[in-house]
N, C-alpha and C positions, 0 to 999 in steps of 0.2 A: 351905312346909314347916311353919311354925309353925301355920298355920291347920289343916292336915291333922292334925297331932298333937293340937291342941286339940279338933278334931271327934271324935277317938277318946278323949276324956277323959284325955289325958296332959297334965298341967299343966306347960307350959314357956313360957319367954319368948324373945324374939328374941335377946337376948344369949347365953343358954345354947345355943341352937341354933347361932348363929354360932360360938361357941367350940368346940363339939363337932365341927362340920363342919370347922373349921380343923384340929383335932387329928388327924382321920383323912384330911385332904386332899381333902375333897369341896368342889367349887365349884358354886354354883348358876348356872343360866342366866339371863342378863339379858334383859329384855323388849326386843324390837327396836323401833326407831322406825317410825312409820307412814310409808310411802313412797307418794307419789302416782304412779300409772302413767299417763303421758300419751301414750305412743307405743305403738301396736299394731304390733309388728314381724312378727307371724306372719300375714301376709296375702299375697295374690297380686296386689295392686294395684301399678301402676307407681310408682316413687319419683321425685319431682320432681328434675330436673337442676339442678345448681348453675349458675345463669345467669352468675355472675361469671367462671367458668372458660371459658365459650364466647363471651362478648361480646368485642369488640375492645377493645384498651387505650384508655383515655381520652386525648383530645388535650390537655385543659386540667385544672387542678386543680378540685376541687369538682364534678366531673361524676357521681361515683358515691358513693352513700351506702348504708350497710348498717344494718339495724335488728334488734333482738332483744327478746324478751319472756321473762320468767321468772315464777316465783311463789315466795313466801316465806310460811311458816306463822308466824303470830303467836299470842299466847295466846288470842285470841278468834276470829280468822278468818284469812283469807288476804289477802296484799297482792300486787299484780301490777305490778311495775316494768317499764318498757320504755325503750329508748334508741335514738337514731339517731346513728351515727358517720359522719364523712367518711372514705371509704376511704383516700385519699391521706395525710391528715394525722393520722388516728386521733383527731380532736378530737370531743368530744361536742357535738352541735349540737341535740339534743332529748332531753328526759327527762320521763317522766310516771309517777306512781305513784297507784294507786287501789285500792279494795277490790273492784271488779268489773271484769270485762273489757269491759263496755259502754263505759265512759268512757275506758279506756286506748287502745282501738283506733281512736278517732275522731280 
């Protein structure tokens, strides 16, 4: 808003615009964060079944592990952490963090 007013040769500063907007009850919209879209849900392809639901129960401990990968935005780039959990004990048995997916997935 300040820049728009200054472009029209109205000399105002941020503090004055903030105060005047507050006095009349106007609230500016905040800029939304960038969100990465990784899942295309509008498709007619089959969705993979959850194999843990259809497989038989394990006979011994440490027979089933689950893995997950995610991404985190940093100031300069992205980080890709992934982990492997034992399903029965929920203990973390593997962890990897890298700046590319090439090294994380190996």
